[in-house]
C-alpha positions as CSV (number, residue, x, y, z in Angstrom):
1,M,1.5,-1.9,-0.9
2,L,0.3,-1.3,-4.4
3,V,1.6,1.6,-6.5
4,L,-0.3,2.5,-9.6
5,G,0.3,4.9,-12.5
6,F,-2.2,6.3,-14.9
7,A,-0.7,7.9,-18.0
8,E,-4.1,9.2,-19.2
9,P,-6.5,8.7,-16.3
10,E,-10.1,8.1,-17.0
11,F,-11.6,7.7,-13.5
12,T,-15.2,6.5,-13.8
13,G,-15.6,5.1,-10.3
14,K,-15.1,1.5,-11.4
15,I,-11.9,1.1,-9.4
16,A,-13.5,2.5,-6.3
17,A,-16.5,0.3,-6.8
18,E,-14.3,-2.8,-7.0
19,L,-12.4,-1.8,-3.8
20,D,-15.7,-1.2,-2.1
21,K,-16.9,-4.7,-3.0
22,L,-13.7,-6.2,-1.6
23,R,-14.1,-4.1,1.6
24,E,-17.8,-5.0,2.0
25,H,-17.0,-8.7,1.8
26,E,-14.1,-8.2,4.3
27,F,-11.5,-9.5,1.9
28,V,-9.4,-6.4,2.3
29,R,-9.1,-3.3,4.5
30,I,-7.6,-0.1,3.2
31,L,-4.9,0.9,5.7
32,D,-4.3,4.0,3.7
33,A,-4.7,5.1,0.1
34,L,-3.4,8.2,-1.6
35,V,-4.5,9.2,-5.1
36,V,-2.8,12.2,-6.8
37,Q,-3.9,13.6,-10.1
38,K,-2.2,16.4,-12.0
39,D,-4.1,18.1,-14.8
40,D,-2.6,19.4,-18.1
41,D,-1.9,22.8,-16.4
42,G,-0.1,21.1,-13.6
43,D,-2.8,21.7,-10.9
44,V,-2.9,18.9,-8.4
45,T,-5.9,17.2,-6.9
46,A,-5.4,14.6,-4.1
47,L,-7.5,12.2,-2.2
48,Q,-6.5,10.2,0.9
49,V,-8.7,7.5,2.3
50,S,-8.3,5.0,5.2
51,D,-10.5,2.4,6.9
52,L,-8.5,3.0,10.1
53,T,-9.6,5.1,13.0
54,T,-7.0,7.6,14.3
55,D,-6.2,5.3,17.2
56,E,-5.7,2.3,14.8
57,A,-3.5,4.5,12.5
58,M,-1.4,5.5,15.6
59,E,-1.1,1.9,16.7
60,L,-0.1,0.7,13.2
61,G,2.4,3.6,13.0
62,A,3.8,2.7,16.4
63,L,4.2,-1.0,15.3
64,A,5.9,-0.1,12.0
65,G,8.1,2.5,13.7
66,A,9.2,0.0,16.4
67,L,10.1,-2.6,13.8
68,I,12.0,0.0,11.7
69,G,13.7,1.3,14.9
70,L,14.5,-2.3,16.0
71,G,16.8,-2.5,13.0
72,V,18.9,0.4,14.3
73,G,18.5,-0.4,18.0
74,E,15.9,2.3,18.6
75,A,12.6,0.4,18.8
76,E,11.1,2.6,21.5
77,S,11.8,5.9,19.8
78,G,10.7,4.4,16.5
79,A,7.4,3.4,18.1
80,E,6.9,6.9,19.4
81,A,7.7,8.5,16.1
82,G,5.4,6.1,14.3
83,A,2.5,6.7,16.6
84,L,3.0,10.5,16.2
85,A,3.1,10.1,12.4
86,G,-0.3,8.2,12.5
87,A,-1.9,10.9,14.6
88,D,-3.5,12.4,11.5
89,G,-5.3,9.1,10.9
90,H,-3.1,8.1,8.0
91,V,-0.2,5.9,7.5
92,I,1.1,7.6,4.3
93,P,2.7,10.9,5.4
94,D,1.5,14.2,3.9
95,D,4.8,14.9,2.3
96,E,4.3,11.8,0.1
97,L,1.5,13.7,-1.6
98,W,4.0,16.3,-2.8
99,F,6.5,13.7,-3.7
100,A,4.0,11.9,-5.9
101,A,2.8,15.2,-7.4
102,D,6.3,16.2,-8.3
103,A,7.1,12.8,-9.7
104,I,4.2,12.5,-12.2
105,P,3.8,14.4,-15.4
106,A,1.0,16.8,-16.2
107,G,-2.1,15.0,-17.4
108,S,-1.5,11.9,-15.3
109,A,-2.2,10.3,-12.0
110,A,-0.7,8.0,-9.4
111,A,-2.0,6.0,-6.5
112,V,-0.4,4.4,-3.5
113,L,-2.6,1.8,-1.6
114,L,-1.7,0.0,1.6
115,I,-4.0,-2.9,1.7
116,E,-4.4,-5.5,4.4
117,H,-5.5,-8.8,3.0
118,L,-8.1,-9.9,5.6
119,W,-8.8,-13.2,3.9
120,A,-5.2,-14.3,4.5
121,I,-5.3,-13.8,8.3
122,P,-6.9,-17.2,9.2
123,L,-4.5,-18.9,6.7
124,R,-1.5,-17.2,8.3
125,N,-2.7,-18.2,11.8
126,S,-3.1,-21.8,10.7
127,I,0.4,-21.8,9.2
128,V,1.9,-20.3,12.4
129,N,0.0,-22.7,14.6
130,A,1.4,-25.6,12.6
131,G,5.0,-24.2,13.2
132,G,5.4,-22.9,9.7
133,I,7.1,-19.7,8.6
134,A,7.1,-17.8,5.3
135,L,10.3,-18.5,3.4
136,V,9.3,-16.4,0.4
137,D,6.4,-13.9,0.1
138,E,5.9,-12.6,-3.5
139,W,3.1,-12.1,-5.9
140,I,3.6,-13.6,-9.3
141,H,2.5,-11.4,-12.1
142,P,1.7,-12.4,-15.8
143,A,4.9,-10.5,-16.9
144,D,6.9,-12.8,-14.5
145,L,5.6,-15.8,-16.3
146,V,6.4,-14.3,-19.7
147,A,9.9,-13.6,-18.4
148,V,10.3,-17.3,-17.3
149,G,9.2,-18.4,-20.8
150,L,11.6,-16.1,-22.5
151,E,14.5,-17.3,-20.3
152,A,13.5,-20.9,-21.0
153,A,13.4,-20.3,-24.8
154,A,16.8,-18.6,-24.7
155,E,18.3,-21.7,-23.1
156,L,17.0,-24.0,-25.9
């Protein structure tokens, strides 16, 4: 999941073009994406996009719901609720649009993207087939490296 904020959005189509390139090369698949923009008067425009069919969204919803339900001992009812939630063809619920719209100030925008990294599937399968499991799964950002440097400098 990637959550983005745009204080002064200038959407020229470049972000969509880069996502399209990644999708065309089958590096990623957009499970769901929600973009919400609020103009200076507070009027909201929203766009929701998914590469999933309705059946795929329901299947993914059922899987996520079952896993969430498993944590509270209700896997079956969680799967049913998840499938029902995906029946509109989206994984991100409609009420998230209004949550995002309420959370962002006028003149700004926000985006939530659920992206499946298709390039990683063969690597994951090879790791699993070799008996491996993920012990840590985290992206390292440039700011993380700066923080490590600052911490190291403080210790000197």
